[in-house]
DRENLUMFI-504643 format. One record per atom (N, C-alpha, C): residue in three letters; x, y, z. Coordinates in steps of 0.1 Angstrom, whole numbers, padded with zeros to 4 digits, always signed. Example, Ala and Ser with C-alpha at 12.3 -4.5 7.8 and 13.67 -1.06 7.14 Angstrom:
2
ala+0132-0057+0078/ala+0123-0045+0078/ala+0132-0033+0078/ser+0128-0022+0071/ser+0137-0011+0071/ser+0129+0000+0079/
//
This chain:
197
met-0146+0181-0038/met-0143+0170-0029/met-0128+0170-0024/lys-0119+0176-0032/lys-0105+0175-0029/lys-0102+0184-0017/asn-0111+0193-0013/asn-0108+0201-0001/asn-0115+0196+0011/ala-0122+0184+0010/ala-0129+0178+0022/ala-0118+0175+0032/pro-0122+0176+0045/pro-0112+0172+0056/pro-0108+0157+0056/asn-0096+0155+0059/asn-0091+0141+0060/asn-0092+0137+0075/leu-0102+0130+0079/leu-0104+0128+0094/leu-0101+0114+0098/leu-0098+0105+0089/leu-0096+0091+0092/leu-0082+0089+0098/asp-0082+0081+0109/asp-0070+0077+0116/asp-0063+0066+0108/arg-0050+0068+0104/arg-0044+0059+0095/arg-0042+0045+0101/arg-0039+0044+0114/arg-0038+0031+0120/arg-0051+0023+0121/arg-0062+0030+0124/arg-0075+0024+0124/arg-0079+0019+0109/ala-0075+0028+0100/ala-0078+0024+0086/ala-0071+0012+0081/val-0058+0011+0084/val-0050+0000+0080/val-0054-0013+0088/ala-0057-0011+0100/ala-0062-0022+0108/ala-0076-0028+0102/ala-0084-0019+0098/ala-0097-0023+0092/ala-0095-0030+0079/ile-0085-0025+0071/ile-0083-0031+0058/ile-0076-0045+0059/leu-0068-0047+0069/leu-0060-0060+0070/leu-0066-0069+0081/lys-0077-0066+0087/lys-0084-0074+0096/lys-0087-0088+0090/asp-0085-0099+0097/asp-0087-0112+0091/asp-0081-0113+0077/arg-0069-0110+0076/arg-0062-0109+0063/arg-0060-0123+0057/gly-0060-0134+0064/gly-0058-0147+0058/gly-0045-0148+0052/asp-0044-0152+0039/asp-0031-0155+0033/asp-0026-0144+0024/leu-0030-0131+0027/leu-0025-0120+0019/leu-0010-0118+0020/leu-0004-0115+0010/leu+0010-0111+0010/leu+0010-0096+0010/val+0017-0090+0019/val+0017-0075+0021/val+0030-0069+0019/val+0031-0060+0010/val+0044-0052+0007/val+0041-0038+0013/thr+0050-0033+0021/thr+0048-0020+0027/thr+0058-0010+0021/gly+0054+0003+0019/gly+0062+0013+0015/gly+0071+0019+0026/leu+0080+0027+0023/leu+0090+0033+0032/leu+0083+0041+0043/gly+0087+0040+0055/gly+0082+0048+0066/gly+0069+0044+0072/ser+0060+0054+0073/ser+0047+0052+0081/ser+0039+0040+0076/pro+0038+0037+0063/pro+0030+0025+0060/pro+0036+0012+0066/ser+0050+0011+0067/ser+0056+0000+0073/ser+0053+0000+0088/tyr+0053+0012+0095/tyr+0050+0012+0109/tyr+0035+0009+0111/asp+0026+0013+0103/asp+0012+0010+0104/asp+0010-0005+0103/val+0015-0011+0093/val+0013-0026+0092/val+0020-0033+0103/his+0032-0029+0107/his+0039-0036+0118/his+0031-0034+0131/ser+0024-0023+0133/ser+0017-0021+0146/ser+0006-0031+0148/leu+0002-0038+0137/leu-0008-0048+0138/leu-0002-0062+0143/gly+0011-0063+0143/gly+0018-0075+0146/gly+0027-0079+0135/asp+0039-0083+0138/asp+0049-0087+0128/asp+0044-0100+0122/cys+0047-0102+0109/cys+0042-0113+0102/cys+0052-0117+0091/ala+0055-0130+0089/ala+0064-0134+0079/ala+0059-0131+0065/ala+0046-0129+0063/ala+0040-0126+0050/ala+0040-0111+0047/asn+0047-0103+0056/asn+0049-0089+0053/asn+0063-0087+0048/phe+0064-0079+0037/phe+0077-0076+0031/phe+0078-0061+0033/tyr+0087-0057+0043/tyr+0089-0043+0046/tyr+0100-0037+0037/leu+0097-0026+0031/leu+0108-0019+0023/leu+0115-0009+0031/trp+0128-0009+0031/trp+0136+0002+0038/trp+0145+0008+0027/gly+0144+0021+0026/gly+0153+0028+0017/gly+0150+0026+0002/ala+0138+0022-0001/ala+0134+0019-0015/ala+0122+0028-0019/met+0123+0041-0016/met+0112+0050-0019/met+0108+0050-0033/gly+0095+0048-0036/gly+0090+0049-0050/gly+0088+0035-0056/ser+0092+0025-0049/ser+0093+0012-0056/ser+0082+0002-0050/ala+0075+0005-0040/ala+0066-0004-0034/ala+0056-0010-0044/ala+0049-0002-0052/ala+0040-0008-0061/ala+0046-0017-0071/leu+0058-0014-0076/leu+0065-0023-0086/leu+0070-0036-0079/val+0074-0035-0066/val+0078-0047-0059/val+0065-0056-0058/gly+0054-0049-0055/gly+0041-0057-0055/gly+0038-0063-0068/leu+0041-0056-0079/leu+0038-0061-0092/leu+0046-0074-0095/gly+0059-0073-0092/gly+0068-0085-0094/gly+0064-0097-0086/leu+0060-0094-0073/leu+0055-0105-0064/leu+0042-0111-0069/ala+0033-0102-0074/ala+0020-0107-0079/ala+0022-0116-0092/gln+0032-0112-0100/gln+0035-0120-0112/gln+0041-0133-0108/ala+0050-0133-0098/ala+0057-0145-0093/ala+0048-0155-0085/gln+0037-0149-0079/gln+0028-0157-0071/gln+0014-0154-0075/pro+0010-0159-0087/pro-0003-0156-0093/pro-0015-0161-0085/asp-0013-0171-0076/asp-0024-0177-0069/asp-0026-0170-0055/arg-0018-0160-0052/arg-0019-0152-0040/arg-0023-0138-0042/thr-0030-0132-0034/thr-0033-0118-0035/thr-0022-0110-0028/val-0017-0100-0035/val-0007-0091-0030/val-0013-0078-0028/val-0011-0073-0015/val-0016-0060-0012/val-0004-0051-0009/val-0003-0040-0016/val+0008-0030-0013/val+0001-0019-0004/ile+0007-0016+0007/ile+0003-0005+0016/ile+0014+0005+0015/thr+0011+0017+0009/thr+0021+0027+0007/thr+0015+0041+0010/gly+0024+0051+0009/gly+0019+0065+0012/gly+0019+0073-0001/asp+0013+0085+0000/asp+0011+0093-0012/asp+0025+0098-0016/gly+0034+0101-0007/gly+0047+0106-0011/gly+0055+0095-0019/glu+0054+0083-0014/glu+0061+0072-0021/glu+0055+0069-0035/gln+0041+0069-0035/gln+0035+0067-0048/gln+0038+0078-0058/leu+0039+0090-0053/leu+0042+0101-0062/leu+0056+0099-0069/met+0065+0093-0061/met+0078+0090-0067/met+0078+0079-0077/gly+0068+0071-0076/gly+0067+0059-0085/gly+0056+0060-0095/leu+0052+0072-0100/leu+0041+0073-0109/leu+0043+0065-0122/gly+0055+0064-0127/gly+0057+0056-0139/gly+0054+0042-0137/gly+0056+0036-0125/gly+0052+0023-0122/gly+0038+0019-0124/leu+0029+0029-0122/leu+0015+0027-0124/leu+0012+0024-0139/ala+0019+0030-0148/ala+0017+0027-0162/ala+0021+0013-0165/thr+0032+0008-0159/thr+0036-0006-0161/thr+0026-0015-0156/ile+0020-0012-0144/ile+0010-0021-0138/ile-0003-0021-0146/gly-0006-0009-0151/gly-0018-0008-0160/gly-0017-0016-0173/val-0005-0018-0178/val-0003-0026-0190/val-0002-0041-0186/ala+0005-0044-0175/ala+0006-0058-0171/ala-0007-0064-0166/lys-0016-0056-0160/lys-0029-0060-0156/lys-0029-0073-0147/pro-0021-0073-0136/pro-0022-0085-0127/pro-0035-0085-0120/lys-0042-0096-0120/lys-0055-0097-0113/lys-0054-0098-0098/asn-0042-0101-0093/asn-0041-0103-0079/asn-0033-0092-0071/leu-0032-0080-0077/leu-0025-0069-0071/leu-0035-0058-0067/val-0033-0054-0054/val-0041-0043-0048/val-0031-0033-0043/ile-0033-0021-0047/ile-0024-0010-0041/ile-0033-0001-0033/val-0029+0001-0020/val-0036+0009-0011/val-0027+0021-0007/val-0031+0033-0011/val-0023+0045-0008/val-0029+0051+0004/ile-0021+0052+0015/ile-0025+0059+0027/ile-0021+0074+0025/asp-0031+0082+0022/asp-0028+0096+0017/asp-0031+0106+0028/asn-0021+0112+0033/asn-0022+0123+0043/asn-0019+0137+0037/asn-0018+0137+0024/asn-0015+0150+0017/asn-0001+0156+0021/his+0008+0148+0027/his+0020+0154+0031/his+0032+0143+0029/phe+0044+0148+0029/phe+0056+0140+0029/phe+0060+0138+0044/gly+0054+0127+0050/gly+0055+0125+0064/gly+0070+0122+0069/glu+0078+0116+0060/glu+0091+0112+0065/glu+0101+0123+0064/thr+0098+0134+0057/thr+0108+0144+0055/thr+0104+0158+0062/gly+0094+0157+0071/gly+0091+0170+0078/gly+0077+0175+0076/met+0068+0166+0070/met+0054+0170+0068/met+0051+0182+0058/gln+0060+0183+0048/gln+0057+0192+0038/gln+0045+0188+0030/gln+0037+0197+0025/gln+0025+0194+0017/gln+0029+0187+0004/ser+0022+0176+0001/ser+0025+0168-0011/ser+0016+0173-0022/his+0018+0168-0034/his+0010+0171-0046/his-0005+0168-0043/thr-0007+0157-0036/thr-0021+0154-0033/thr-0028+0164-0024/gly-0020+0171-0016/gly-0025+0182-0008/gly-0028+0194-0016/leu-0022+0194-0028/leu-0024+0206-0038/leu-0034+0202-0049/gly-0041+0191-0047/gly-0052+0188-0056/gly-0050+0176-0065/leu-0038+0170-0066/leu-0036+0159-0075/leu-0044+0147-0069/glu-0051+0140-0078/glu-0059+0128-0074/glu-0052+0116-0079/leu-0046+0108-0070/leu-0038+0097-0075/leu-0047+0086-0081/ala-0060+0085-0076/ala-0069+0075-0083/ala-0071+0079-0097/ser-0072+0091-0100/ser-0074+0096-0114/ser-0061+0093-0123/val-0050+0094-0116/val-0037+0091-0123/val-0037+0076-0126/ala-0041+0068-0116/ala-0041+0053-0118/ala-0050+0050-0130/gln-0062+0056-0130/gln-0072+0053-0141/gln-0066+0057-0154/ala-0059+0068-0155/ala-0053+0072-0168/ala-0042+0062-0172/cys-0036+0055-0163/cys-0026+0045-0166/cys-0032+0031-0169/gly-0045+0030-0169/gly-0052+0018-0173/gly-0056+0009-0161/ile-0055+0014-0149/ile-0060+0007-0137/ile-0075+0012-0135/thr-0084+0004-0140/thr-0098+0009-0140/thr-0106+0007-0127/asp-0101-0002-0118/asp-0108-0004-0105/asp-0101+0005-0095/thr-0106+0017-0093/thr-0101+0026-0083/thr-0112+0031-0074/lys-0107+0036-0062/lys-0117+0041-0052/lys-0110+0051-0043/leu-0117+0061-0039/leu-0113+0070-0029/leu-0121+0068-0016/val-0114+0066-0005/val-0120+0063+0008/val-0117+0074+0018/arg-0128+0079+0024/arg-0126+0090+0034/arg-0131+0087+0048/asp-0136+0075+0050/asp-0142+0071+0063/asp-0139+0057+0067/leu-0141+0053+0079/leu-0138+0040+0084/leu-0147+0029+0077/glu-0159+0033+0075/glu-0168+0024+0068/glu-0163+0020+0054/gly-0158+0030+0047/gly-0152+0027+0034/gly-0139+0019+0035/ala-0131+0021+0046/ala-0119+0012+0048/ala-0124-0002+0050/glu-0134-0004+0058/glu-0139-0017+0061/glu-0144-0024+0049/glu-0151-0016+0040/glu-0155-0022+0027/glu-0144-0026+0018/leu-0133-0019+0019/leu-0121-0023+0011/leu-0116-0037+0014/arg-0117-0041+0027/arg-0113-0054+0032/arg-0120-0065+0024/gly-0133-0063+0022/gly-0141-0073+0014/gly-0137-0073+0000/glu-0134-0061-0006/glu-0131-0060-0020/glu-0117-0067-0023/ile-0108-0065-0013/ile-0095-0071-0015/ile-0095-0086-0016/his-0105-0092-0009/his-0106-0107-0009/his-0114-0113-0020/arg-0120-0104-0028/arg-0128-0109-0040/arg-0120-0110-0052/pro-0123-0119-0061/pro-0116-0120-0074/pro-0118-0107-0082/ala-0108-0104-0090/ala-0109-0091-0098/ala-0104-0094-0112/ala-0108-0085-0121/ala-0104-0086-0135/ala-0091-0080-0138/gly-0085-0072-0129/gly-0073-0066-0131/gly-0068-0059-0118/pro-0057-0051-0118/pro-0052-0045-0106/pro-0062-0035-0100/arg-0061-0033-0087/arg-0070-0024-0080/arg-0061-0013-0073/phe-0067-0001-0072/phe-0059+0010-0067/phe-0069+0018-0058/phe-0066+0018-0045/phe-0075+0025-0035/phe-0067+0036-0028/val-0073+0047-0027/val-0067+0059-0020/val-0075+0061-0007/val-0068+0060+0005/val-0075+0062+0017/val-0070+0075+0023/lys-0078+0085+0024/lys-0075+0098+0030/lys-0075+0098+0045/val-0063+0102+0051/val-0062+0102+0065/val-0057+0115+0071/lys-0057+0116+0084/lys-0052+0128+0090/lys-0037+0129+0089/ala-0032+0141+0088/ala-0017+0143+0087/ala-0012+0144+0102/glu-0005+0133+0106/glu+0000+0132+0119/glu+0012+0123+0120/asn+0021+0125+0129/asn+0032+0116+0131/asn+0029+0107+0143/leu+0026+0095+0141/leu+0022+0086+0152/leu+0035+0079+0157/pro+0035+0073+0169/pro+0047+0066+0174/pro+0050+0055+0164/arg+0063+0053+0162/arg+0068+0043+0153/arg+0067+0029+0159/ser+0062+0020+0151/ser+0063+0006+0154/ser+0072+0000+0144/leu+0085-0002+0148/leu+0096-0005+0139/leu+0096-0020+0136/pro+0094-0024+0123/pro+0096-0038+0119/pro+0111-0041+0118/pro+0115-0054+0116/pro+0129-0057+0115/pro+0135-0048+0104/arg+0148-0044+0106/arg+0154-0035+0097/arg+0165-0042+0089/asp+0167-0055+0092/asp+0177-0063+0085/asp+0171-0068+0072/ala+0174-0061+0061/ala+0168-0065+0048/ala+0170-0079+0044/val+0182-0085+0047/val+0184-0099+0043/val+0176-0108+0051/tyr+0174-0105+0064/tyr+0165-0113+0073/tyr+0151-0112+0068/val+0146-0100+0065/val+0132-0098+0060/val+0130-0106+0047/lys+0140-0105+0038/lys+0139-0112+0025/lys+0138-0127+0027/asn+0148-0132+0035/asn+0148-0147+0037/asn+0136-0152+0044/arg+0131-0145+0054/arg+0119-0149+0061/arg+0107-0149+0052/phe+0106-0139+0043/phe+0095-0139+0034/phe+0096-0150+0024/arg+0108-0153+0019/arg+0110-0164+0010/arg+0107-0178+0017/ala+0110-0179+0029/ala+0107-0191+0037/ala+0092-0192+0038/his+0085-0181+0040/his+0070-0181+0041/his+0064-0186+0028/leu+0071-0183+0017/leu+0066-0188+0004/leu+0071-0202+0000/gly+0078-0208+0009/gly+0084-0221+0006/gly+0096-0221-0003/leu+0103-0210-0003/leu+0115-0209-0012/leu+0127-0209-0003/ala+0138-0213-0009/ala+0151-0214-0001/ala+0157-0200+0000/pro+0164-0197+0011/pro+0171-0184+0012/pro+0181-0182+0001/ile+0184-0170-0002/ile+0195-0167-0012/ile+0203-0155-0007/
//
């Protein structure tokens, strides 16, 4: 199965997953995942990470713990998640019921020149997540599967969920979200009803 072609368009996949998102809080990983989410329309409930490679899942964990009544969805890439593998162990131990990690996996390091990543060499991130104690994992290779994830994200869960969405390796036009980190932070805090800091 690891050698099956990755034919899913990343923007269509992300659009299917976040369609009718309701009150989801979305944390995006560095680079293409931020562009993908922003291409659907900027939103105060999006927390875009700039220059924080490897930390998207852990930022999602902290947010899920601070906002236990809200579902937190992390949209990140395979390169970013590979840099944050240790964070999966922490998430597996913490077991937040409201955290969903979606890895958009193109088997490449898209932000540094499209070098082949470990997932392109056979590493299965869903298996790594399971080994870290995240038992609800899924590998998605088609648009129907991405659409099914949307329903799963909105259902109650017993613990964290980890979904890998296999997509084509391509550099799409960038849809740039706000790059002012203080602005993004304070806008997000205001969305949560918190004062700026």
